[in-house]
C-alpha positions in Angstrom: 0.2 -0.2 0.1 1.6 3.5 -0.9 0.6 7.0 -0.3 1.0 8.8 -3.4 -0.4 12.2 -1.4 2.6 11.7 1.1 5.6 13.0 -2.0 2.8 15.6 -3.2 2.7 17.4 -0.1 6.5 17.7 0.6 6.8 19.0 -3.2 4.3 21.5 -2.2 5.8 22.6 0.6 9.2 22.3 -0.9 7.8 24.5 -3.5 6.0 27.3 -0.7 9.3 27.1 0.7 11.6 27.9 -2.4 8.5 31.0 -3.2 9.1 32.4 0.3 12.4 32.4 0.3 12.5 34.5 -3.3 10.4 36.6 -1.9 12.3 37.2 1.1 15.4 38.2 -1.0 12.6 40.8 -3.3 12.0 41.8 -0.3 15.7 42.7 1.1 16.6 43.9 -1.8 14.0 46.6 -2.4 14.4 47.1 1.6 18.5 48.2 0.8 17.5 50.0 -2.6 15.0 52.2 -1.6 17.8 54.0 0.8 19.5 57.1 -0.5 23.0 57.1 -1.8 23.0 53.0 -2.5 25.1 52.1 -5.4 25.9 49.0 -6.4 29.7 48.0 -5.4 31.4 44.6 -5.0 33.7 43.5 -2.4 37.3 42.4 -2.2 36.6 39.2 0.2 39.0 36.2 1.3 38.4 33.1 -0.1 38.8 29.6 1.6 41.6 29.0 -0.3 43.9 31.8 0.5 43.0 33.7 -2.3 40.7 36.4 -3.1 37.9 36.9 -4.9 35.0 39.5 -5.8 31.3 39.2 -4.4 28.4 41.4 -5.5 26.3 43.9 -3.2 25.3 47.2 -2.4 26.9 49.8 -0.9 25.2 52.3 1.2 26.9 55.2 1.3 26.1 57.5 4.4 26.0 59.8 7.6 29.6 58.3 9.1 30.1 55.2 7.9 29.8 52.8 4.6 27.2 49.4 4.6 28.0 47.3 2.7 25.2 44.4 1.4 25.7 41.0 -0.2 23.3 40.7 -2.9 22.4 37.4 -2.0 22.2 36.9 1.4 18.7 36.8 3.8 20.9 38.7 6.6 18.9 41.7 7.5 21.8 43.9 8.2 25.0 45.2 6.4 28.1 42.4 6.0 30.7 45.1 6.6 30.6 48.6 8.2 32.6 51.1 7.5 33.2 53.9 9.8 34.4 57.4 8.7 36.8 57.6 11.1 38.7 54.4 10.5 39.2 55.4 7.4 43.0 56.3 7.0 44.4 56.3 3.2 41.8 55.8 0.0 43.5 54.9 -3.5 41.6 54.8 -7.0 42.7 53.1 -9.5 40.7 53.5 -13.1 40.2 49.8 -15.0 40.2 50.0 -18.6 37.8 47.6 -20.0 38.5 44.8 -22.7 35.1 46.3 -24.8 35.5 49.5 -26.1 31.9 50.2 -25.8 31.8 49.3 -21.9 32.5 51.7 -19.7 35.6 51.7 -17.1 35.4 50.6 -13.6 37.0 51.9 -10.4 38.8 50.4 -8.2 39.0 52.3 -4.7 41.2 50.6 -2.2 40.6 51.6 1.4 43.4 51.6 4.1 41.7 51.4 7.4 43.0 51.6 10.7 44.3 48.6 12.9 46.0 47.7 9.5 42.8 46.5 7.7 42.5 46.3 4.4 39.5 46.6 2.1 39.1 46.8 -2.0 35.6 48.5 -3.7 34.5 47.7 -7.5 32.7 50.5 -8.6 30.8 52.0 -12.0 31.9 55.5 -13.2 28.8 57.3 -11.1 29.1 54.8 -7.7 33.2 56.0 -8.1 32.1 59.6 -7.9 29.4 59.4 -5.0 31.7 57.5 -3.0 34.9 60.6 -3.6 31.7 63.3 -2.5 31.3 61.3 0.6 35.1 61.3 1.2 35.4 64.8 0.2 32.5 66.2 2.3 34.0 65.1 5.6 34.6 68.3 8.0 38.3 68.2 8.8 39.6 65.7 11.1 36.7 63.2 10.9 38.9 61.1 9.1 42.1 59.5 10.7 44.6 59.6 6.8 45.0 61.9 4.2 41.7 60.6 2.8 40.2 63.7 3.6 
């Protein structure tokens, strides 16, 4: 005697869970994007193998800190928070694309307090927003010569 309704019930519950997860991802992304000064950005992260990789996400620029949210995450808060006062030095590098029709990207390297480093990959308009935020800091609000 087999019970065909059990596999159908499991498939139905599984589909419901997948739909709820997709809905949660969409709602989180909309809530993060609705905030002012949120720009697409990739963040350099260390991989388990000791190398580096770029993770796609959103950078919220505002107040006295930078907040980076990973693109595909259910975590409600940011993955990384960089207070303005911890930024010691900023280096900007323009990366030329291989395709002549594509716009260039900007790699921003930040040296932070306590010897930490953070790397961001931004499109030109996002890099302009970040540069304006850094330059708008009151004198002395940034630890090093980044202002």
